[in-house]
C-alpha positions in Angstrom: 232.1 -43.0 -64.5 229.5 -45.6 -65.7 226.3 -46.0 -63.7 224.5 -49.2 -62.7 220.9 -49.9 -61.8 219.6 -53.2 -60.6 216.0 -54.3 -59.7 214.9 -57.5 -57.9 211.2 -58.0 -57.0 209.2 -60.8 -55.7 206.8 -60.6 -58.6 207.4 -59.7 -62.2 207.2 -56.0 -62.7 207.3 -53.6 -65.6 209.5 -50.6 -64.6 209.5 -47.6 -66.7 213.2 -46.8 -67.0 214.1 -43.6 -68.8 217.5 -44.0 -70.3 217.1 -40.7 -72.0 216.8 -39.0 -68.7 219.4 -41.1 -67.0 222.0 -40.4 -69.7 221.2 -36.7 -69.9 221.7 -36.5 -66.1 225.0 -38.5 -66.4 226.4 -36.6 -69.4 229.8 -38.2 -68.8 228.3 -41.6 -69.9 227.7 -41.0 -73.7 229.1 -44.3 -75.0 226.2 -46.7 -74.7 223.2 -47.9 -72.7 221.8 -51.4 -72.0 219.1 -53.3 -70.2 218.9 -57.0 -69.3 215.9 -58.8 -68.0 214.4 -62.3 -67.7 210.9 -62.7 -69.4 211.3 -66.4 -68.4 214.4 -68.6 -67.9 216.0 -66.9 -70.9 217.7 -63.5 -70.7 216.8 -60.6 -72.9 219.5 -58.0 -73.5 218.7 -54.7 -75.3 221.5 -52.2 -75.8 223.0 -49.6 -78.1 226.4 -48.0 -78.4 225.1 -44.5 -78.2 223.9 -42.0 -75.7 220.5 -42.8 -74.3 219.3 -39.2 -75.0 219.8 -39.9 -78.7 218.1 -43.3 -78.8 214.7 -43.9 -80.3 214.8 -47.5 -79.0 215.1 -46.4 -75.4 212.2 -44.1 -75.9 210.2 -47.1 -77.2 211.1 -49.3 -74.3 210.1 -46.6 -71.8 206.5 -46.8 -73.2 206.4 -50.6 -73.8 204.2 -52.4 -71.3 205.3 -56.0 -71.9 208.9 -55.9 -70.6 208.1 -57.8 -67.3 210.7 -59.5 -65.1 211.7 -60.0 -61.5 215.2 -59.0 -62.3 216.5 -56.0 -64.3 220.1 -54.8 -64.9 220.7 -51.4 -66.5 224.0 -49.7 -67.4 225.1 -46.5 -69.0 228.7 -46.5 -70.3 231.6 -44.2 -70.3 234.2 -46.0 -72.4 237.6 -46.5 -70.7 238.6 -49.7 -72.6 237.3 -50.8 -75.9 235.8 -48.6 -78.6 232.2 -47.4 -78.9 230.6 -50.5 -80.4 227.7 -52.9 -79.7 230.0 -55.7 -78.8 231.5 -53.5 -76.0 228.2 -52.3 -74.6 227.0 -53.7 -71.3 225.3 -55.9 -70.1 227.0 -59.0 -71.5 225.4 -62.4 -71.6 226.6 -66.1 -71.8 225.0 -69.5 -71.2 226.4 -71.8 -68.5 225.0 -75.0 -67.1 221.6 -74.3 -68.7 221.3 -70.8 -67.3 221.8 -67.5 -69.0 224.0 -65.1 -67.0 224.2 -61.4 -67.5 226.9 -59.1 -66.2 227.7 -55.4 -66.0 230.7 -53.6 -64.5 231.7 -50.2 -63.3 235.5 -49.5 -63.1 238.7 -49.9 -65.0 240.9 -53.0 -64.6 244.5 -53.3 -65.7 247.0 -56.1 -66.3 244.3 -58.8 -66.1 245.1 -60.5 -69.3 247.0 -63.2 -67.5 243.7 -64.6 -66.3 242.8 -67.7 -68.4 239.4 -67.8 -70.0 239.0 -71.4 -71.0 236.2 -72.0 -73.4 234.6 -68.6 -72.8 236.0 -66.1 -75.2 235.4 -62.4 -75.7 233.7 -60.7 -78.6 234.8 -57.2 -77.8 237.7 -55.4 -76.3 236.6 -54.5 -72.8 238.0 -55.5 -69.4 234.4 -56.1 -68.3 233.6 -58.8 -70.8 237.0 -60.4 -70.3 236.4 -60.6 -66.5 232.9 -61.9 -67.1 234.3 -64.8 -69.2 236.9 -65.5 -66.6 234.3 -65.6 -63.9 232.2 -68.1 -65.8 235.2 -70.2 -66.4 235.9 -70.3 -62.6 232.3 -71.2 -61.9 232.3 -74.0 -64.4 235.7 -75.5 -63.4 234.8 -75.5 -59.7 231.2 -76.8 -60.5 229.7 -74.0 -58.4 225.9 -73.9 -58.0 225.0 -70.3 -57.3 221.6 -71.4 -56.0 223.5 -72.8 -53.0 224.0 -70.3 -50.2 227.3 -72.0 -49.3 228.8 -70.8 -52.5 228.1 -67.1 -52.0 231.2 -66.6 -49.9 233.2 -68.3 -52.7 231.8 -65.8 -55.2 232.7 -62.9 -53.0 236.3 -64.1 -52.8 236.5 -64.3 -56.6 235.1 -60.8 -56.9 237.8 -59.6 -54.4 240.5 -61.3 -56.4 239.3 -59.6 -59.5 239.1 -56.3 -57.5 242.9 -56.5 -57.1 243.2 -55.5 -60.8 241.5 -52.2 -60.3 238.2 -50.4 -59.3 235.4 -53.0 -59.5 231.6 -52.6 -58.9 229.6 -55.3 -60.6 226.2 -56.9 -61.1 225.7 -60.5 -62.0 222.5 -62.5 -62.5 221.5 -66.0 -63.4 217.8 -65.2 -63.7 217.1 -66.2 -60.1 219.7 -64.2 -58.1 220.9 -60.7 -58.4 224.5 -60.5 -57.1 225.8 -56.9 -56.4 229.4 -56.2 -55.3 231.0 -53.0 -54.3 234.7 -52.1 -54.8 236.7 -53.1 -51.8 238.5 -49.8 -51.6 235.3 -47.8 -51.9 236.5 -46.3 -55.2 233.0 -46.7 -56.6 229.7 -46.0 -54.8 226.8 -48.4 -54.6 223.5 -48.1 -52.7 220.4 -50.2 -52.1 216.8 -49.5 -51.1 213.9 -51.8 -50.0 210.5 -51.1 -51.5 207.2 -52.5 -50.2 203.6 -52.0 -51.2 201.9 -49.7 -51.1 204.7 -47.7 -52.8 204.7 -44.7 -55.0 206.6 -44.2 -58.2 210.3 -43.4 -57.8 211.2 -39.9 -59.0 214.3 -37.9 -58.6 214.0 -34.4 -57.1 215.5 -32.9 -60.2 213.1 -34.8 -62.5 215.9 -36.1 -64.6 215.3 -39.8 -63.9 212.1 -41.7 -63.1 211.2 -45.3 -62.5 207.5 -46.3 -62.5 206.6 -49.8 -61.3 203.4 -50.5 -63.2 202.6 -53.8 -61.5 201.6 -52.9 -58.0 200.5 -56.2 -56.5 199.4 -56.7 -52.9 202.2 -57.5 -50.5 204.8 -57.0 -53.3 208.3 -56.3 -52.2 211.6 -55.6 -53.9 215.0 -54.0 -53.9 216.7 -51.4 -56.1 220.5 -51.1 -56.3 222.1 -48.0 -57.9 225.4 -46.3 -58.1 223.9 -43.2 -56.6 220.6 -42.8 -54.6 217.8 -42.1 -57.0 215.4 -40.4 -54.4 215.6 -38.8 -51.0 214.5 -42.0 -49.4 216.7 -44.0 -47.0 219.1 -45.6 -49.4 221.8 -47.7 -47.7 225.4 -47.8 -49.0 227.1 -51.1 -49.5 230.2 -51.5 -47.5 233.5 -51.6 -49.4 234.1 -55.2 -50.5 230.5 -56.2 -49.7 228.4 -58.7 -51.7 224.6 -58.6 -51.5 222.5 -61.3 -53.0 218.8 -60.8 -53.8 216.3 -63.4 -54.8 212.6 -62.9 -55.5 212.5 -59.6 -53.7 214.4 -60.6 -50.6 217.9 -59.9 -49.4 219.2 -63.4 -48.8 222.9 -62.8 -48.3 224.9 -59.9 -46.8 
């Protein structure tokens, strides 16, 4: 099963995310790793179609101090559709209405090819990228502004419609919001945690995965969302079919 990690803080932070350790812990996810962030209004996506424990690039990023953003999406992949290739590795990105969207998905969908994509076309062979293109098509044709709170319920309903095609956990971001949705049947887990200053580095009890937030500003606040709890702190599970929306370190929709 793929694993997801999302971060949304009030201020730009530089988390030290160890894909080598994450992938060695999740040995069933050997088919790729990826990281998306927003240095400014544009998205940066860094990914490889190989196991993080074999990646020299992920080692470099773990030590690189200039990757700063309010929002991060991370994904490690176990291929269920589409071969092991860069084009099939999450996260995916597209531009719409002057914003760069990024998307990552956990689950396997079937019989979804009847959904029309419009002008958004896939480069790879995954259900995840296909659904991402379909989602952007729906946002565009309905002229949905995802900065508007009134449209969050609309997005949740679209996610639930997609969920009818199979297990579906997903992260979506436009650089301002982090949208996190859990499978309506509870087939995939998803948890979230609030962090406030002063806070310590996050570290798993088994030492296989660690996140260090290097920028520790006064009164900083943020959320982490992960497939499985990363520490022994009080992580809260998303309810099946629930959408949470985070913006600048706040939970603004539940």
